[in-house]
C-alpha positions in Angstrom: 106.9 118.5 73.4 105.0 115.3 72.4 101.4 115.1 73.6 102.2 111.8 75.4 105.0 113.5 77.4 102.7 116.4 78.3 100.0 114.0 79.5 102.6 112.2 81.6 103.4 115.5 83.3 99.8 115.9 84.2 99.7 112.3 85.6 102.8 113.1 87.7 101.1 116.1 89.2 98.0 114.1 90.1 100.1 111.4 91.8 101.6 114.0 94.0 98.3 115.3 95.2 97.6 114.8 98.9 95.4 111.7 99.3 92.7 113.7 101.2 92.3 115.8 98.0 92.7 113.1 95.5 90.1 111.0 97.3 87.6 113.9 97.1 87.8 114.5 93.4 84.4 113.5 92.3 83.2 112.8 88.7 85.9 114.7 86.9 88.1 114.2 83.8 91.5 115.9 83.4 92.6 116.2 79.8 95.1 117.9 77.5 94.3 119.9 74.4 96.5 121.9 72.1 94.6 125.2 72.3 91.1 126.4 73.5 88.3 126.3 71.1 86.4 129.5 70.3 83.5 128.4 72.5 85.9 127.8 75.4 87.4 131.3 74.9 83.9 132.8 74.9 83.2 131.0 78.2 86.0 132.9 79.9 85.5 136.1 77.9 89.0 135.9 76.3 89.8 137.6 73.0 91.4 135.7 70.2 94.8 136.8 71.5 94.2 135.6 75.1 96.5 132.9 76.5 94.4 130.5 78.5 96.4 127.9 80.3 93.6 125.8 81.8 89.9 125.7 82.1 87.4 124.1 84.5 84.0 123.2 83.1 81.4 121.8 85.4 79.6 122.2 88.7 81.7 123.0 91.8 81.3 120.4 94.6 79.8 123.0 97.0 76.9 123.6 94.5 76.2 119.9 93.7 73.1 118.0 94.9 71.9 115.0 93.0 75.0 114.6 90.8 75.7 110.8 90.5 74.5 110.4 86.9 75.8 113.7 85.5 78.3 114.1 82.8 81.8 114.4 84.4 83.3 117.8 85.0 86.3 118.5 82.9 89.6 120.2 83.5 91.5 121.0 80.3 95.1 122.0 80.1 96.1 123.8 76.9 99.5 122.4 75.9 100.6 125.0 73.3 99.6 127.9 75.5 101.5 126.5 78.5 104.6 125.8 76.3 104.4 129.4 75.0 104.1 130.8 78.5 107.1 128.7 79.6 109.2 129.8 76.6 109.4 126.1 75.8 111.6 125.6 78.9 111.0 122.0 80.1 111.4 122.8 83.8 109.1 125.8 83.6 106.5 123.7 81.7 106.4 121.3 84.6 105.9 124.2 87.0 103.1 125.7 85.0 101.4 122.3 84.6 101.4 121.9 88.3 100.2 125.4 89.0 97.4 125.1 86.4 96.2 121.7 87.7 96.0 123.0 91.2 94.3 126.2 90.1 91.5 124.3 88.2 91.1 121.7 91.0 90.5 124.7 93.3 87.6 125.7 91.1 86.3 122.2 91.2 86.2 122.4 95.0 84.4 125.7 94.8 87.1 128.4 95.2 86.6 131.6 93.1 89.4 133.5 91.5 89.8 135.9 94.4 90.3 133.1 96.9 92.8 131.3 94.6 94.8 134.5 94.0 94.9 135.1 97.7 96.4 131.7 98.3 99.0 132.3 95.6 99.9 135.7 97.0 100.3 134.2 100.5 102.4 131.4 98.9 100.2 128.8 100.6 99.6 125.6 98.6 96.0 124.5 98.6 96.9 121.4 100.7 98.5 123.5 103.5 96.6 124.7 106.5 97.5 127.7 108.5 100.7 127.4 110.5 100.6 127.4 114.3 103.3 128.1 116.9 105.3 125.6 118.9 103.6 126.9 122.0 100.2 126.1 120.4 101.4 122.6 119.6 102.5 122.0 123.2 98.9 122.6 124.3 98.0 119.3 122.6 97.9 116.4 125.2 98.8 113.3 123.2 98.5 110.1 125.1 98.7 106.3 124.6 95.4 104.6 125.0 94.4 100.9 125.0 91.2 99.8 123.2 89.2 97.7 125.6 86.2 97.1 123.4 84.9 98.2 120.0 81.2 98.4 119.1 79.4 99.2 115.8 77.0 102.0 115.5 74.1 100.6 113.6 72.8 103.8 112.1 76.3 104.8 110.9 78.2 102.3 108.7 81.7 103.9 109.1 81.5 104.7 112.8 82.6 102.7 115.8 82.5 103.3 119.5 85.9 102.6 121.1 86.0 102.1 124.8 89.6 103.0 125.9 91.8 102.9 128.9 94.0 105.9 129.6 95.6 104.5 132.7 93.9 106.7 135.3 90.5 106.8 133.6 88.4 105.1 131.0 86.6 106.9 128.1 84.9 106.3 124.8 85.8 107.7 121.4 83.8 107.7 118.2 86.0 106.9 115.2 85.2 106.4 111.5 87.3 103.3 110.9 84.7 100.6 110.7 85.6 99.9 107.0 89.3 99.5 107.8 89.4 97.4 111.0 87.4 94.6 112.4 86.1 94.7 116.0 88.3 91.8 116.9 91.6 93.3 115.7 90.9 96.6 117.5 90.4 95.1 120.9 93.6 95.2 122.9 95.4 97.5 120.4 97.2 100.6 121.7 96.7 103.8 119.9 97.6 107.5 120.1 94.8 110.0 121.0 94.4 113.7 121.5 93.3 113.5 125.1 92.4 117.2 125.7 90.0 117.7 122.8 86.7 119.1 123.9 84.1 116.3 124.1 81.4 116.4 121.4 78.4 114.3 120.3 78.6 112.4 117.0 75.4 110.7 115.9 74.1 111.1 119.4 77.1 109.4 121.0 79.7 111.2 123.2 83.3 111.2 121.9 85.9 112.1 124.5 89.0 112.7 122.4 90.3 111.8 118.9 92.5 109.0 117.7 95.4 109.7 115.3 95.5 107.9 111.9 97.0 108.2 108.5 94.7 108.8 105.5 96.1 106.4 102.9 94.9 105.0 99.6 94.1 101.8 101.4 92.1 103.5 104.0 92.8 104.7 107.6 95.9 103.4 109.2 96.1 103.8 113.0 99.2 105.4 114.6 100.4 102.9 117.2 103.3 103.1 119.6 106.2 100.8 119.0 107.3 98.7 122.0 105.7 98.2 125.4 104.2 101.4 126.7 101.5 101.9 129.4 98.1 103.4 128.8 98.2 107.1 129.7 101.8 107.5 128.6 102.4 111.0 127.3 103.5 111.4 123.6 106.0 114.2 122.8 
């Protein structure tokens, strides 16, 4: 396989990463290389006959402190080794590239080999959280709420206080959408919230629920009801 085609496979895998993961990849380069160097083999303790598919070199995010000016971390995929492991089957090469990228990104986020292997054995992708039952889902009380007023929190650039109407009561929510919506466009907008979430304090302000939004490359996008619905209407 030509190197350009192999690099394109890597790009395709990265494009399919959930945005919440892609957005959190910090200071990292992902490259293709034919085979590992002797130094890279020594890093992993492989003999000359070992077949290394990928290698993460850097400082996992959970161990970083002042890291802004550091040399980028690096994930290297070894093309010839992957092709050999796949028996030069193109479809299998794609699968191994995807598996290897995910494996090394997991190291970047701080997972060790034991944690990664457990995920693999449980057949859970790194983007998937634990499943819950339909009965558990029914415990969520999703409601339509109308934003009456939005206020900035001076000591927190991303946070807003949203004063909302739930039909039978009024509450306030703390939401990290200040970079995505102006105060003016929020006022009067209807949103979907989790109404039975236990209240908690965020930056000293009480938040009585949680709004629902999509995490997109352009930022947060609020989930809003289509058509005329009253504040307090139940969702589901």
